[in-house]
All heavy atoms as a GROMACS GRO file, in nm:
protein
  635
    1MET      N    1   0.085  -0.119  -0.005
    1MET     CA    2   0.002   0.002  -0.002
    1MET      C    3   0.084   0.118   0.002
    1MET      O    4   0.052   0.219  -0.067
    1MET     CB    5  -0.092  -0.007   0.121
    1MET     CG    6  -0.178   0.114   0.127
    1MET     SD    7  -0.296   0.112   0.254
    1MET     CE    8  -0.451   0.146   0.180
    2GLU      N    9   0.202   0.128   0.079
    2GLU     CA   10   0.281   0.237   0.078
    2GLU      C   11   0.340   0.267  -0.058
    2GLU      O   12   0.340   0.384  -0.102
    2GLU     CB   13   0.401   0.223   0.182
    2GLU     CG   14   0.372   0.238   0.324
    2GLU     CD   15   0.495   0.227   0.411
    2GLU    OE1   16   0.613   0.217   0.352
    2GLU    OE2   17   0.478   0.211   0.530
    3GLU      N   18   0.388   0.156  -0.126
    3GLU     CA   19   0.441   0.189  -0.262
    3GLU      C   20   0.337   0.247  -0.351
    3GLU      O   21   0.365   0.338  -0.433
    3GLU     CB   22   0.490   0.052  -0.320
    3GLU     CG   23   0.621   0.003  -0.248
    3GLU     CD   24   0.731   0.099  -0.278
    3GLU    OE1   25   0.747   0.149  -0.389
    3GLU    OE2   26   0.821   0.108  -0.188
    4PHE      N   27   0.211   0.198  -0.346
    4PHE     CA   28   0.108   0.246  -0.428
    4PHE      C   29   0.085   0.401  -0.403
    4PHE      O   30   0.085   0.481  -0.489
    4PHE     CB   31  -0.024   0.174  -0.408
    4PHE     CG   32  -0.134   0.230  -0.479
    4PHE    CD1   33  -0.152   0.213  -0.624
    4PHE    CD2   34  -0.231   0.319  -0.421
    4PHE    CE1   35  -0.259   0.266  -0.690
    4PHE    CE2   36  -0.332   0.368  -0.481
    4PHE     CZ   37  -0.352   0.350  -0.617
    5LEU      N   38   0.078   0.432  -0.265
    5LEU     CA   39   0.053   0.583  -0.226
    5LEU      C   40   0.172   0.666  -0.273
    5LEU      O   41   0.154   0.774  -0.317
    5LEU     CB   42   0.034   0.585  -0.088
    5LEU     CG   43  -0.112   0.530  -0.038
    5LEU    CD1   44  -0.112   0.532   0.108
    5LEU    CD2   45  -0.216   0.605  -0.099
    6LEU      N   46   0.294   0.610  -0.256
    6LEU     CA   47   0.413   0.692  -0.297
    6LEU      C   48   0.404   0.718  -0.446
    6LEU      O   49   0.436   0.836  -0.498
    6LEU     CB   50   0.532   0.619  -0.258
    6LEU     CG   51   0.576   0.630  -0.107
    6LEU    CD1   52   0.690   0.538  -0.084
    6LEU    CD2   53   0.612   0.771  -0.063
    7ARG      N   54   0.373   0.620  -0.519
    7ARG     CA   55   0.381   0.636  -0.676
    7ARG      C   56   0.263   0.734  -0.713
    7ARG      O   57   0.283   0.816  -0.799
    7ARG     CB   58   0.352   0.498  -0.743
    7ARG     CG   59   0.463   0.391  -0.723
    7ARG     CD   60   0.590   0.443  -0.772
    7ARG     NE   61   0.703   0.358  -0.728
    7ARG     CZ   62   0.800   0.400  -0.653
    7ARG    NH1   63   0.814   0.517  -0.611
    7ARG    NH2   64   0.895   0.299  -0.614
    8LYS      N   65   0.150   0.725  -0.647
    8LYS     CA   66   0.042   0.814  -0.680
    8LYS      C   67   0.082   0.966  -0.641
    8LYS      O   68   0.050   1.046  -0.718
    8LYS     CB   69  -0.082   0.776  -0.589
    8LYS     CG   70  -0.204   0.858  -0.614
    8LYS     CD   71  -0.254   0.843  -0.752
    8LYS     CE   72  -0.384   0.924  -0.775
    8LYS     NZ   73  -0.423   0.933  -0.920
    9MET      N   74   0.151   0.979  -0.530
    9MET     CA   75   0.195   1.122  -0.492
    9MET      C   76   0.290   1.170  -0.588
    9MET      O   77   0.290   1.278  -0.626
    9MET     CB   78   0.249   1.111  -0.349
    9MET     CG   79   0.139   1.098  -0.248
    9MET     SD   80   0.192   1.046  -0.084
    9MET     CE   81   0.317   1.155  -0.043
   10GLN      N   82   0.385   1.078  -0.637
   10GLN     CA   83   0.485   1.110  -0.735
   10GLN      C   84   0.412   1.153  -0.878
   10GLN      O   85   0.445   1.254  -0.928
   10GLN     CB   86   0.573   0.998  -0.776
   10GLN     CG   87   0.668   0.982  -0.658
   10GLN     CD   88   0.759   0.855  -0.691
   10GLN    OE1   89   0.705   0.740  -0.666
   10GLN    NE2   90   0.886   0.872  -0.724
   11SER      N   91   0.303   1.091  -0.906
   11SER     CA   92   0.236   1.115  -1.043
   11SER      C   93   0.164   1.252  -1.024
   11SER      O   94   0.150   1.320  -1.118
   11SER     CB   95   0.142   1.006  -1.071
   11SER     OG   96   0.032   0.997  -0.987
   12ILE      N   97   0.111   1.277  -0.901
   12ILE     CA   98   0.044   1.412  -0.882
   12ILE      C   99   0.142   1.524  -0.899
   12ILE      O  100   0.109   1.625  -0.956
   12ILE     CB  101  -0.014   1.403  -0.736
   12ILE    CG1  102  -0.136   1.316  -0.729
   12ILE    CG2  103  -0.063   1.557  -0.699
   12ILE    CD1  104  -0.192   1.304  -0.593
   13LEU      N  105   0.264   1.498  -0.864
   13LEU     CA  106   0.375   1.599  -0.878
   13LEU      C  107   0.432   1.595  -1.016
   13LEU      O  108   0.509   1.694  -1.044
   13LEU     CB  109   0.488   1.580  -0.771
   13LEU     CG  110   0.441   1.597  -0.618
   13LEU    CD1  111   0.561   1.552  -0.535
   13LEU    CD2  112   0.412   1.742  -0.592
   14GLY      N  113   0.394   1.495  -1.097
   14GLY     CA  114   0.444   1.496  -1.231
   14GLY      C  115   0.582   1.437  -1.239
   14GLY      O  116   0.657   1.448  -1.339
   15TRP      N  117   0.622   1.354  -1.129
   15TRP     CA  118   0.748   1.286  -1.128
   15TRP      C  119   0.737   1.148  -1.191
   15TRP      O  120   0.629   1.086  -1.164
   15TRP     CB  121   0.801   1.278  -0.985
   15TRP     CG  122   0.838   1.409  -0.924
   15TRP    CD1  123   0.839   1.536  -0.976
   15TRP    CD2  124   0.879   1.418  -0.786
   15TRP    NE1  125   0.878   1.625  -0.895
   15TRP    CE2  126   0.906   1.565  -0.760
   15TRP    CE3  127   0.896   1.335  -0.686
   15TRP    CZ2  128   0.938   1.620  -0.650
   15TRP    CZ3  129   0.932   1.404  -0.556
   15TRP    CH2  130   0.960   1.533  -0.554
   16SER      N  131   0.836   1.092  -1.244
   16SER     CA  132   0.842   0.951  -1.277
   16SER      C  133   0.867   0.868  -1.164
   16SER      O  134   0.908   0.905  -1.058
   16SER     CB  135   0.948   0.929  -1.403
   16SER     OG  136   1.072   0.945  -1.353
   17ASP      N  137   0.866   0.736  -1.184
   17ASP     CA  138   0.885   0.640  -1.073
   17ASP      C  139   1.027   0.645  -1.017
   17ASP      O  140   1.049   0.620  -0.904
   17ASP     CB  141   0.857   0.498  -1.125
   17ASP     CG  142   0.707   0.468  -1.130
   17ASP    OD1  143   0.627   0.545  -1.088
   17ASP    OD2  144   0.673   0.365  -1.189
   18ASP      N  145   1.118   0.690  -1.097
   18ASP     CA  146   1.259   0.683  -1.046
   18ASP      C  147   1.300   0.830  -0.995
   18ASP      O  148   1.416   0.852  -0.969
   18ASP     CB  149   1.358   0.637  -1.158
   18ASP     CG  150   1.359   0.725  -1.283
   18ASP    OD1  151   1.261   0.804  -1.304
   18ASP    OD2  152   1.452   0.701  -1.352
   19GLU      N  153   1.218   0.916  -0.991
   19GLU     CA  154   1.236   1.055  -0.948
   19GLU      C  155   1.219   1.090  -0.792
   19GLU      O  156   1.238   1.183  -0.747
   19GLU     CB  157   1.171   1.160  -1.027
   19GLU     CG  158   1.224   1.177  -1.164
   19GLU     CD  159   1.154   1.288  -1.241
   19GLU    OE1  160   1.029   1.273  -1.269
   19GLU    OE2  161   1.215   1.390  -1.270
   20GLY      N  162   1.167   0.993  -0.732
   20GLY     CA  163   1.134   1.012  -0.585
   20GLY      C  164   1.127   0.880  -0.505
   20GLY      O  165   1.138   0.773  -0.557
   21ASP      N  166   1.123   0.906  -0.376
   21ASP     CA  167   1.125   0.801  -0.285
   21ASP      C  168   1.052   0.849  -0.159
   21ASP      O  169   1.045   0.975  -0.140
   21ASP     CB  170   1.264   0.752  -0.261
   21ASP     CG  171   1.265   0.605  -0.197
   21ASP    OD1  172   1.164   0.553  -0.180
   21ASP    OD2  173   1.378   0.565  -0.168
   22GLY      N  174   1.033   0.761  -0.067
   22GLY     CA  175   0.985   0.818   0.064
   22GLY      C  176   0.938   0.705   0.153
   22GLY      O  177   0.946   0.580   0.120
   23ILE      N  178   0.899   0.740   0.281
   23ILE     CA  179   0.856   0.649   0.386
   23ILE      C  180   0.738   0.712   0.454
   23ILE      O  181   0.721   0.839   0.450
   23ILE     CB  182   0.963   0.607   0.481
   23ILE    CG1  183   1.025   0.740   0.547
   23ILE    CG2  184   1.077   0.522   0.406
   23ILE    CD1  185   1.128   0.704   0.652
   24PHE      N  186   0.659   0.632   0.507
   24PHE     CA  187   0.546   0.676   0.596
   24PHE      C  188   0.597   0.655   0.733
   24PHE      O  189   0.650   0.540   0.766
   24PHE     CB  190   0.419   0.613   0.560
   24PHE     CG  191   0.367   0.650   0.418
   24PHE    CD1  192   0.391   0.577   0.313
   24PHE    CD2  193   0.282   0.763   0.417
   24PHE    CE1  194   0.334   0.619   0.190
   24PHE    CE2  195   0.229   0.790   0.294
   24PHE     CZ  196   0.266   0.729   0.189
   25CYS      N  197   0.569   0.744   0.821
   25CYS     CA  198   0.612   0.727   0.962
   25CYS      C  199   0.492   0.727   1.058
   25CYS      O  200   0.388   0.786   1.029
   25CYS     CB  201   0.690   0.854   1.002
   25CYS     SG  202   0.839   0.879   0.902
   26PRO      N  203   0.510   0.643   1.164
   26PRO     CA  204   0.389   0.628   1.253
   26PRO      C  205   0.360   0.750   1.343
   26PRO      O  206   0.269   0.749   1.414
   26PRO     CB  207   0.434   0.510   1.338
   26PRO     CG  208   0.580   0.511   1.343
   26PRO     CD  209   0.620   0.560   1.200
   27GLY      N  210   0.455   0.846   1.351
   27GLY     CA  211   0.429   0.962   1.443
   27GLY      C  212   0.541   1.066   1.430
   27GLY      O  213   0.640   1.045   1.362
   28GLY      N  214   0.527   1.177   1.501
   28GLY     CA  215   0.612   1.288   1.491
   28GLY      C  216   0.751   1.260   1.549
   28GLY      O  217   0.853   1.304   1.487
   29THR      N  218   0.768   1.181   1.655
   29THR     CA  219   0.891   1.164   1.707
   29THR      C  220   0.987   1.075   1.615
   29THR      O  221   1.106   1.113   1.599
   29THR     CB  222   0.882   1.099   1.855
   29THR    OG1  223   0.814   1.187   1.939
   29THR    CG2  224   1.023   1.077   1.912
   30ILE      N  225   0.930   0.974   1.569
   30ILE     CA  226   1.013   0.887   1.479
   30ILE      C  227   1.040   0.968   1.347
   30ILE      O  228   1.148   0.944   1.289
   30ILE     CB  229   0.932   0.749   1.452
   30ILE    CG1  230   1.039   0.653   1.393
   30ILE    CG2  231   0.819   0.766   1.362
   30ILE    CD1  232   1.139   0.606   1.491
   31SER      N  233   0.946   1.046   1.301
   31SER     CA  234   0.968   1.130   1.184
   31SER      C  235   1.092   1.233   1.211
   31SER      O  236   1.178   1.234   1.121
   31SER     CB  237   0.845   1.219   1.145
   31SER     OG  238   0.732   1.132   1.120
   32ASN      N  239   1.098   1.283   1.325
   32ASN     CA  240   1.217   1.366   1.362
   32ASN      C  241   1.341   1.287   1.374
   32ASN      O  242   1.447   1.332   1.326
   32ASN     CB  243   1.186   1.441   1.491
   32ASN     CG  244   1.078   1.550   1.470
   32ASN    OD1  245   1.090   1.618   1.369
   32ASN    ND2  246   0.995   1.573   1.562
   33LEU      N  247   1.332   1.166   1.417
   33LEU     CA  248   1.457   1.079   1.424
   33LEU      C  249   1.500   1.050   1.284
   33LEU      O  250   1.626   1.058   1.251
   33LEU     CB  251   1.420   0.949   1.499
   33LEU     CG  252   1.532   0.841   1.499
   33LEU    CD1  253   1.658   0.907   1.560
   33LEU    CD2  254   1.494   0.716   1.555
   34TYR      N  255   1.413   1.013   1.196
   34TYR     CA  256   1.448   0.984   1.053
   34TYR      C  257   1.522   1.107   0.992
   34TYR      O  258   1.615   1.097   0.927
   34TYR     CB  259   1.333   0.947   0.967
   34TYR     CG  260   1.271   0.809   1.000
   34TYR    CD1  261   1.142   0.772   0.960
   34TYR    CD2  262   1.346   0.720   1.069
   34TYR    CE1  263   1.088   0.654   0.980
   34TYR    CE2  264   1.287   0.583   1.093
   34TYR     CZ  265   1.168   0.554   1.049
   34TYR     OH  266   1.110   0.440   1.072
   35SER      N  267   1.453   1.232   1.014
   35SER     CA  268   1.507   1.347   0.956
   35SER      C  269   1.648   1.382   1.013
   35SER      O  270   1.743   1.423   0.930
   35SER     CB  271   1.418   1.466   0.982
   35SER     OG  272   1.415   1.506   1.110
   36ILE      N  273   1.668   1.359   1.132
   36ILE     CA  274   1.810   1.374   1.193
   36ILE      C  275   1.902   1.280   1.132
   36ILE      O  276   2.021   1.325   1.101
   36ILE     CB  277   1.808   1.364   1.349
   36ILE    CG1  278   1.731   1.480   1.401
   36ILE    CG2  279   1.942   1.356   1.402
   36ILE    CD1  280   1.692   1.463   1.556
   37LEU      N  281   1.872   1.154   1.125
   37LEU     CA  282   1.959   1.056   1.073
   37LEU      C  283   1.992   1.078   0.919
   37LEU      O  284   2.116   1.062   0.879
   37LEU     CB  285   1.903   0.917   1.095
   37LEU     CG  286   1.892   0.868   1.235
   37LEU    CD1  287   1.824   0.731   1.252
   37LEU    CD2  288   2.020   0.866   1.299
   38VAL      N  289   1.894   1.115   0.848
   38VAL     CA  290   1.914   1.150   0.714
   38VAL      C  291   2.004   1.269   0.686
   38VAL      O  292   2.096   1.266   0.602
   38VAL     CB  293   1.776   1.162   0.637
   38VAL    CG1  294   1.789   1.227   0.498
   38VAL    CG2  295   1.701   1.036   0.619
   39ALA      N  296   1.981   1.374   0.768
   39ALA     CA  297   2.068   1.494   0.754
   39ALA      C  298   2.207   1.452   0.799
   39ALA      O  299   2.305   1.494   0.729
   39ALA     CB  300   2.018   1.603   0.845
   40ARG      N  301   2.226   1.375   0.907
   40ARG     CA  302   2.357   1.337   0.946
   40ARG      C  303   2.433   1.264   0.831
   40ARG      O  304   2.543   1.277   0.804
   40ARG     CB  305   2.355   1.253   1.078
   40ARG     CG  306   2.499   1.207   1.133
   40ARG     CD  307   2.480   1.124   1.250
   40ARG     NE  308   2.432   1.001   1.207
   40ARG     CZ  309   2.397   0.901   1.301
   40ARG    NH1  310   2.422   0.921   1.425
   40ARG    NH2  311   2.356   0.779   1.260
   41TYR      N  312   2.359   1.157   0.772
   41TYR     CA  313   2.414   1.079   0.667
   41TYR      C  314   2.450   1.166   0.547
   41TYR      O  315   2.552   1.136   0.483
   41TYR     CB  316   2.329   0.965   0.632
   41TYR     CG  317   2.379   0.881   0.518
   41TYR    CD1  318   2.490   0.795   0.539
   41TYR    CD2  319   2.329   0.901   0.390
   41TYR    CE1  320   2.527   0.718   0.435
   41TYR    CE2  321   2.375   0.815   0.286
   41TYR     CZ  322   2.479   0.732   0.308
   41TYR     OH  323   2.533   0.654   0.206
   42HIS      N  324   2.364   1.264   0.519
   42HIS     CA  325   2.396   1.348   0.405
   42HIS      C  326   2.528   1.425   0.416
   42HIS      O  327   2.605   1.433   0.328
   42HIS     CB  328   2.284   1.452   0.387
   42HIS     CG  329   2.300   1.554   0.281
   42HIS    ND1  330   2.290   1.528   0.147
   42HIS    CD2  331   2.346   1.682   0.290
   42HIS    CE1  332   2.322   1.636   0.075
   42HIS    NE2  333   2.346   1.735   0.163
   43PHE      N  334   2.558   1.478   0.541
   43PHE     CA  335   2.678   1.548   0.560
   43PHE      C  336   2.797   1.468   0.600
   43PHE      O  337   2.920   1.510   0.573
   43PHE     CB  338   2.653   1.656   0.668
   43PHE     CG  339   2.569   1.769   0.619
   43PHE    CD1  340   2.434   1.777   0.657
   43PHE    CD2  341   2.615   1.867   0.539
   43PHE    CE1  342   2.360   1.876   0.614
   43PHE    CE2  343   2.544   1.974   0.494
   43PHE     CZ  344   2.407   1.979   0.529
   44TYR      N  345   2.767   1.349   0.655
   44TYR     CA  346   2.880   1.258   0.697
   44TYR      C  347   2.849   1.111   0.651
   44TYR      O  348   2.819   1.020   0.732
   44TYR     CB  349   2.907   1.268   0.844
   44TYR     CG  350   2.931   1.402   0.894
   44TYR    CD1  351   2.826   1.478   0.952
   44TYR    CD2  352   3.063   1.456   0.880
   44TYR    CE1  353   2.864   1.608   0.988
   44TYR    CE2  354   3.089   1.577   0.921
   44TYR     CZ  355   2.994   1.663   0.978
   44TYR     OH  356   3.019   1.782   1.019
   45PRO      N  357   2.857   1.075   0.522
   45PRO     CA  358   2.812   0.947   0.471
   45PRO      C  359   2.908   0.832   0.536
   45PRO      O  360   2.870   0.720   0.536
   45PRO     CB  361   2.826   0.957   0.322
   45PRO     CG  362   2.909   1.069   0.287
   45PRO     CD  363   2.881   1.160   0.415
   46GLU      N  364   3.028   0.864   0.572
   46GLU     CA  365   3.112   0.772   0.626
   46GLU      C  366   3.073   0.700   0.753
   46GLU      O  367   3.120   0.613   0.802
   46GLU     CB  368   3.260   0.834   0.642
   46GLU     CG  369   3.276   0.941   0.747
   46GLU     CD  370   3.237   1.079   0.696
   46GLU    OE1  371   3.189   1.095   0.577
   46GLU    OE2  372   3.263   1.175   0.765
   47VAL      N  373   2.968   0.773   0.818
   47VAL     CA  374   2.911   0.714   0.937
   47VAL      C  375   2.860   0.575   0.924
   47VAL      O  376   2.864   0.492   1.013
   47VAL     CB  377   2.809   0.807   1.002
   47VAL    CG1  378   2.679   0.806   0.927
   47VAL    CG2  379   2.786   0.774   1.148
   48LYS      N  380   2.817   0.546   0.794
   48LYS     CA  381   2.764   0.408   0.762
   48LYS      C  382   2.874   0.315   0.766
   48LYS      O  383   2.845   0.187   0.801
   48LYS     CB  384   2.696   0.412   0.630
   48LYS     CG  385   2.565   0.478   0.620
   48LYS     CD  386   2.467   0.377   0.651
   48LYS     CE  387   2.338   0.420   0.594
   48LYS     NZ  388   2.229   0.326   0.594
   49THR      N  389   2.992   0.333   0.725
   49THR     CA  390   3.095   0.231   0.711
   49THR      C  391   3.196   0.243   0.826
   49THR      O  392   3.258   0.143   0.858
   49THR     CB  393   3.164   0.250   0.570
   49THR    OG1  394   3.220   0.393   0.570
   49THR    CG2  395   3.073   0.222   0.458
   50ARG      N  396   3.208   0.360   0.887
   50ARG     CA  397   3.316   0.377   0.985
   50ARG      C  398   3.264   0.395   1.132
   50ARG      O  399   3.339   0.396   1.229
   50ARG     CB  400   3.410   0.481   0.951
   50ARG     CG  401   3.478   0.455   0.809
   50ARG     CD  402   3.571   0.548   0.773
   50ARG     NE  403   3.674   0.590   0.868
   50ARG     CZ  404   3.731   0.709   0.876
   50ARG    NH1  405   3.696   0.815   0.785
   50ARG    NH2  406   3.819   0.744   0.966
   51GLY      N  407   3.143   0.419   1.140
   51GLY     CA  408   3.071   0.432   1.268
   51GLY      C  409   3.069   0.579   1.313
   51GLY      O  410   3.127   0.671   1.251
   52MET      N  411   3.005   0.596   1.430
   52MET     CA  412   2.988   0.737   1.479
   52MET      C  413   3.108   0.795   1.545
   52MET      O  414   3.115   0.918   1.567
   52MET     CB  415   2.869   0.736   1.586
   52MET     CG  416   2.738   0.708   1.518
   52MET     SD  417   2.594   0.740   1.617
   52MET     CE  418   2.615   0.679   1.773
   53GLY      N  419   3.209   0.716   1.566
   53GLY     CA  420   3.328   0.768   1.629
   53GLY      C  421   3.405   0.862   1.525
   53GLY      O  422   3.489   0.933   1.575
   54VAL      N  423   3.376   0.857   1.402
   54VAL     CA  424   3.434   0.947   1.303
   54VAL      C  425   3.373   1.084   1.297
   54VAL      O  426   3.433   1.174   1.229
   54VAL     CB  427   3.444   0.880   1.162
   54VAL    CG1  428   3.520   0.754   1.164
   54VAL    CG2  429   3.310   0.866   1.107
   55LEU      N  430   3.256   1.102   1.359
   55LEU     CA  431   3.190   1.225   1.352
   55LEU      C  432   3.252   1.332   1.435
   55LEU      O  433   3.297   1.310   1.543
   55LEU     CB  434   3.052   1.218   1.392
   55LEU     CG  435   2.966   1.115   1.303
   55LEU    CD1  436   2.832   1.103   1.376
   55LEU    CD2  437   2.945   1.173   1.163
   56PRO      N  438   3.253   1.450   1.392
   56PRO     CA  439   3.292   1.563   1.484
   56PRO      C  440   3.170   1.598   1.582
   56PRO      O  441   3.066   1.526   1.569
   56PRO     CB  442   3.295   1.685   1.384
   56PRO     CG  443   3.209   1.655   1.275
   56PRO     CD  444   3.212   1.506   1.257
   57GLN      N  445   3.197   1.673   1.681
   57GLN     CA  446   3.084   1.703   1.767
   57GLN      C  447   2.983   1.782   1.695
   57GLN      O  448   3.004   1.884   1.644
   57GLN     CB  449   3.136   1.789   1.883
   57GLN     CG  450   3.026   1.833   1.982
   57GLN     CD  451   2.968   1.713   2.057
   57GLN    OE1  452   3.036   1.631   2.100
   57GLN    NE2  453   2.837   1.717   2.054
   58LEU      N  454   2.862   1.723   1.688
   58LEU     CA  455   2.745   1.788   1.628
   58LEU      C  456   2.653   1.864   1.719
   58LEU      O  457   2.655   1.833   1.834
   58LEU     CB  458   2.665   1.666   1.551
   58LEU     CG  459   2.740   1.576   1.454
   58LEU    CD1  460   2.648   1.470   1.408
   58LEU    CD2  461   2.795   1.659   1.342
   59ALA      N  462   2.585   1.951   1.659
   59ALA     CA  463   2.481   2.034   1.737
   59ALA      C  464   2.356   2.046   1.667
   59ALA      O  465   2.354   2.053   1.541
   59ALA     CB  466   2.543   2.172   1.772
   60LEU      N  467   2.250   2.052   1.740
   60LEU     CA  468   2.121   2.089   1.681
   60LEU      C  469   2.049   2.184   1.770
   60LEU      O  470   2.041   2.169   1.893
   60LEU     CB  471   2.032   1.955   1.678
   60LEU     CG  472   1.901   1.957   1.622
   60LEU    CD1  473   1.909   1.972   1.462
   60LEU    CD2  474   1.814   1.850   1.657
   61PHE      N  475   2.011   2.292   1.704
   61PHE     CA  476   1.943   2.398   1.778
   61PHE      C  477   1.798   2.381   1.788
   61PHE      O  478   1.730   2.352   1.674
   61PHE     CB  479   1.984   2.540   1.712
   61PHE     CG  480   2.130   2.572   1.718
   61PHE    CD1  481   2.211   2.534   1.614
   61PHE    CD2  482   2.185   2.622   1.828
   61PHE    CE1  483   2.347   2.555   1.613
   61PHE    CE2  484   2.325   2.654   1.836
   61PHE     CZ  485   2.396   2.620   1.730
   62THR      N  486   1.746   2.391   1.906
   62THR     CA  487   1.607   2.382   1.924
   62THR      C  488   1.550   2.493   2.021
   62THR      O  489   1.628   2.565   2.072
   62THR     CB  490   1.571   2.247   2.000
   62THR    OG1  491   1.620   2.247   2.130
   62THR    CG2  492   1.626   2.129   1.921
   63SER      N  493   1.424   2.502   2.028
   63SER     CA  494   1.362   2.598   2.124
   63SER      C  495   1.366   2.537   2.267
   63SER      O  496   1.403   2.426   2.289
   63SER     CB  497   1.222   2.629   2.091
   63SER     OG  498   1.138   2.517   2.117
   64GLU      N  499   1.346   2.628   2.362
   64GLU     CA  500   1.347   2.570   2.500
   64GLU      C  501   1.220   2.475   2.524
   64GLU      O  502   1.233   2.409   2.627
   64GLU     CB  503   1.335   2.689   2.599
   64GLU     CG  504   1.464   2.774   2.598
   64GLU     CD  505   1.456   2.887   2.683
   64GLU    OE1  506   1.350   2.900   2.767
   64GLU    OE2  507   1.558   2.964   2.705
   65GLN      N  508   1.126   2.474   2.437
   65GLN     CA  509   1.020   2.396   2.449
   65GLN      C  510   1.028   2.254   2.398
   65GLN      O  511   0.935   2.178   2.383
   65GLN     CB  512   0.884   2.471   2.394
   65GLN     CG  513   0.836   2.584   2.470
   65GLN     CD  514   0.915   2.708   2.440
   65GLN    OE1  515   0.969   2.716   2.329
   65GLN    NE2  516   0.924   2.801   2.533
   66VAL      N  517   1.158   2.221   2.352
   66VAL     CA  518   1.170   2.084   2.298
   66VAL      C  519   1.125   1.977   2.403
   66VAL      O  520   1.151   1.987   2.513
   66VAL     CB  521   1.316   2.060   2.263
   66VAL    CG1  522   1.407   2.057   2.368
   66VAL    CG2  523   1.322   1.929   2.180
   67ILE      N  524   1.044   1.879   2.355
   67ILE     CA  525   0.990   1.775   2.446
   67ILE      C  526   1.090   1.667   2.472
   67ILE      O  527   1.190   1.644   2.394
   67ILE     CB  528   0.857   1.713   2.382
   67ILE    CG1  529   0.880   1.648   2.250
   67ILE    CG2  530   0.753   1.824   2.367
   67ILE    CD1  531   0.764   1.568   2.199
   68THR      N  532   1.070   1.601   2.588
   68THR     CA  533   1.161   1.502   2.643
   68THR      C  534   1.199   1.394   2.540
   68THR      O  535   1.328   1.361   2.518
   68THR     CB  536   1.111   1.451   2.757
   68THR    OG1  537   1.098   1.545   2.866
   68THR    CG2  538   1.204   1.332   2.816
   69PRO      N  539   1.099   1.340   2.458
   69PRO     CA  540   1.143   1.241   2.364
   69PRO      C  541   1.248   1.280   2.261
   69PRO      O  542   1.340   1.213   2.221
   69PRO     CB  543   1.010   1.199   2.295
   69PRO     CG  544   0.904   1.232   2.395
   69PRO     CD  545   0.961   1.348   2.472
   70HIS      N  546   1.229   1.412   2.225
   70HIS     CA  547   1.324   1.464   2.120
   70HIS      C  548   1.464   1.480   2.189
   70HIS      O  549   1.564   1.466   2.122
   70HIS     CB  550   1.282   1.594   2.061
   70HIS     CG  551   1.154   1.576   1.979
   70HIS    ND1  552   1.063   1.686   1.957
   70HIS    CD2  553   1.095   1.469   1.914
   70HIS    CE1  554   0.967   1.638   1.884
   70HIS    NE2  555   0.981   1.515   1.858
   71ARG      N  556   1.468   1.514   2.309
   71ARG     CA  557   1.604   1.531   2.382
   71ARG      C  558   1.670   1.392   2.383
   71ARG      O  559   1.790   1.382   2.366
   71ARG     CB  560   1.577   1.581   2.524
   71ARG     CG  561   1.545   1.724   2.540
   71ARG     CD  562   1.518   1.757   2.670
   71ARG     NE  563   1.441   1.886   2.690
   71ARG     CZ  564   1.489   1.996   2.735
   71ARG    NH1  565   1.610   1.999   2.786
   71ARG    NH2  566   1.410   2.105   2.738
   72GLN      N  567   1.584   1.290   2.414
   72GLN     CA  568   1.643   1.148   2.412
   72GLN      C  569   1.688   1.113   2.269
   72GLN      O  570   1.792   1.039   2.258
   72GLN     CB  571   1.536   1.057   2.471
   72GLN     CG  572   1.504   1.083   2.611
   72GLN     CD  573   1.383   1.009   2.666
   72GLN    OE1  574   1.292   0.972   2.582
   72GLN    NE2  575   1.377   0.994   2.788
   73LEU      N  576   1.618   1.158   2.179
   73LEU     CA  577   1.666   1.126   2.028
   73LEU      C  578   1.799   1.186   2.007
   73LEU      O  579   1.881   1.119   1.952
   73LEU     CB  580   1.565   1.179   1.935
   73LEU     CG  581   1.436   1.108   1.922
   73LEU    CD1  582   1.353   1.179   1.807
   73LEU    CD2  583   1.454   0.959   1.885
   74LEU      N  584   1.819   1.311   2.056
   74LEU     CA  585   1.952   1.376   2.034
   74LEU      C  586   2.062   1.301   2.102
   74LEU      O  587   2.178   1.285   2.051
   74LEU     CB  588   1.934   1.516   2.082
   74LEU     CG  589   1.840   1.600   1.997
   74LEU    CD1  590   1.838   1.748   2.055
   74LEU    CD2  591   1.870   1.610   1.858
   75ILE      N  592   2.032   1.248   2.230
   75ILE     CA  593   2.130   1.169   2.301
   75ILE      C  594   2.159   1.041   2.227
   75ILE      O  595   2.275   1.000   2.206
   75ILE     CB  596   2.088   1.143   2.436
   75ILE    CG1  597   2.073   1.277   2.517
   75ILE    CG2  598   2.172   1.035   2.513
   75ILE    CD1  599   2.000   1.253   2.653
   76PHE      N  600   2.059   0.970   2.176
   76PHE     CA  601   2.074   0.850   2.093
   76PHE      C  602   2.155   0.882   1.977
   76PHE      O  603   2.238   0.795   1.938
   76PHE     CB  604   1.939   0.794   2.047
   76PHE     CG  605   1.933   0.691   1.958
   76PHE    CD1  606   1.970   0.556   2.013
   76PHE    CD2  607   1.909   0.687   1.829
   76PHE    CE1  608   1.970   0.447   1.929
   76PHE    CE2  609   1.918   0.580   1.749
   76PHE     CZ  610   1.948   0.463   1.795
   77CYS      N  611   2.151   0.994   1.909
   77CYS     CA  612   2.213   1.026   1.781
   77CYS      C  613   2.352   1.095   1.806
   77CYS      O  614   2.420   1.131   1.721
   77CYS     CB  615   2.133   1.118   1.697
   77CYS     SG  616   1.989   1.046   1.636
   78ARG      N  617   2.403   1.095   1.943
   78ARG     CA  618   2.528   1.157   1.988
   78ARG      C  619   2.530   1.302   1.929
   78ARG      O  620   2.628   1.342   1.887
   78ARG     CB  621   2.636   1.079   1.939
   78ARG     CG  622   2.646   0.937   1.999
   78ARG     CD  623   2.764   0.857   1.965
   78ARG     NE  624   2.877   0.934   2.006
   78ARG     CZ  625   3.010   0.900   1.964
   78ARG    NH1  626   3.036   0.796   1.895
   78ARG    NH2  627   3.108   0.966   2.010
   79ILE      N  628   2.421   1.375   1.954
   79ILE     CA  629   2.414   1.515   1.923
   79ILE      C  630   2.408   1.595   2.054
   79ILE      O  631   2.330   1.567   2.135
   79ILE     CB  632   2.302   1.550   1.833
   79ILE    CG1  633   2.330   1.467   1.694
   79ILE    CG2  634   2.291   1.704   1.804
   79ILE    CD1  635   2.215   1.490   1.590
   0.00000   0.00000   0.00000
């Protein structure tokens, strides 16, 4: 079903099957985790093969109202 919906969304945008990709997330916290991991991989792809020890000290700026699950995600991601 996910694949069908992704292809439908791509066709609405006028994209071919090989021009897009995506995932569906069960909630906001896991969506934020995915976005942090994708951004980290985008800037430091070597993390996949060499591990998190090769990363510099990373930072993520948030408001003071950041909720506890998001704080835990940042700890999990070593940010």
